[in-house]
N, C-alpha and C positions, 0 to 999 in steps of 0.2 A: 573299313577305314574311314569312310565318311561319317559314320556314327561317332567314332572316337574324336575326330576333328570337331564335330558339332557339339559333343558333350564337353570337350575341352574349352570351346568357345563359350558355352553356357556357364561353365565354372569360372572362367575369367570375367564374364559379365557380372556374375553373382558376387565375386570378390570385389570388383570395382564398386558395385552398388553398396556393399557392406562397409567399405572403408572410406569412400570419398564422396558419395553422392547422397548421403542421408539428409533429409530436410533439416534446416537450421533449428526449427523448434524442437526437434528430437535431440539434436546435439546440445541445445541449451538446457533441455530437460535433464540430460545425462550429467551435464556439468553441475547443475543445481543439486541433483541427488547426491553427487559425489561430495558436496560441501558438508552434508550430514546435518539433518535437522533433528531437533529434539522432538520426541513424539508429542502429539497433541495431548493436552492435559486431560487426564482421565480416560485415556484410550481404552475402550472396552468396558469401563465401569459406568460411563455416562451415556452409553448408547452410540458412541462414535465408532463407526466401522471403517475398515480399510477402504471401502468405496467412498466414504466421506473424505478421508485423507487424500485419496486419489483425485477426487473432485477439487479439493482445495489446492492440490499440487498443480492440476491443470489450469485452474484459475490464476494461480501465481505465474505460471509459465507464460500465459497469454498477457497478463497485465504487466509483467516485468520485461518484456522483449525490449532489448536495447537500453534498458535503464541500468546505470552503473550500480554496482553492489553497495557502495556507500549510500547512495540515495535510497536504494531498496531497504537497507537496514535501518538507517536513521530517519528517513522521511524528510519532508520539507522543513521541519523544525530542528533538525539535527545540528545545524550551524547556528548557534544562539546569537552570534555576532550579526547575522542577517535579519534578526527580528527587531523591528523598530519599536513596537510596543504591542500590548494586548489590551483589549477593552471588553467590557461586559456588554452583551446585547440584551436589551430590555424591550418588552413590547406588551401589548394587551391582547388577550384572547378574544375579549368582547369589548365594544366601544366604551362602556361605562366602568369597566373593571380597572383595578389598579395595575400598574405595570409590574411585570415579573421577569425574572431572569429566563432567557431562552438559550443562552450559550455565550460564546466568545467570538471575537474577531481578532485574528492574528495578522498584524501588518508586517509584511516581508519587504525588505529593501530590494530594489531591482538589481539584477546582476546580468552580465552579458550572456546572451543565449537563452535566458529563461523567459518563457511566454506563459500565458494562462493555460494553454493546452498542455505544455510540458509539465507545469506544476500539477495539473490534473492527473497526468499519467503517473507522476511520482507519487502522488497521494494514493491513487488506486493500487499501484504496485506495493507501496508500503503497507497498506491495509491488508492486501492479499498475503504478503509475506508474514505479517504479524499473526494472521489467522492460522497459517500453516505451521509456523515455527512455535507458536504458543508464547511469544514474547509479551512482556507487559512492562512498559516504561511508565512509571507513576506520573511523569510530566507530559506524556504524549496524549493529547486530546483525541487523536485519530484512532487509537487502539482501545479496544474493549468497550466501545459505545456504539449505539445504533443511531448516532447523530447524522444529520444531513450536512453536506459540505457544499459551499458555494464560493467560487473564486471570481473576484472582480479586479480590474486594473485600477490603480490610483496614479496620481501624478508622480509618485516616487517609488512605486513598486506594485505590490499586490495586497489585497485584503482577502483573507481566507476566513469566511464565516462558518462556524461550526455550531449548529443549533439542534435543539430537540424540543418538542412540545411537552415532553415528560419532565416535570419539575425536578425530580431527583437526578435525572441524567443531566439536565441543564446546570444544576448546582455542582455536580461532579465535574462538568466541563469547566466551570468557573474556578474550582479548586485546582484543576490541572493547568489552567491558564496562569494562575498565581505561581505555580511551580515552574512553568515554562519561562515566565518572565516576571520575577519577583517584584520588581519595582513598577510593573504595569498595573492597570486597572485601578 
């Protein structure tokens, strides 16, 4: 009789753990999987394995914790009305060299509750989501490039510098900047 009570208690504890006490990252992961992603481009044909996809999914779950879906999907540049302007970043690799394009700086207007740290989280989440979902927005300079991102505060908002020492990548960033904010630069 004691064994039945003990096993019944174990079953009850197991049911409780299974239904209500799962860690939040597991619940978030389940919710994100249920949304349904497109497979990563070239799955299986370009050497991408299910382990790679699993690693991308884990990265996204960690990066996107508590980031709203709208920010995850559209990134920090999704709301075009918040972009003040976009400018080209030019510099020299060597002191006597002519200046060349290194990337773009996107100026975002300040909005309540947005900080440099939050903007950084949204950028990392958006990049991780785009890598997993295989999305490509022609005007999104954060997707599909190996560029570096630096965020600074300004008097009226934030400056997001997206740069690359690779000249082709820098030119692609400039083209995306023109698509992002056509009257800029």
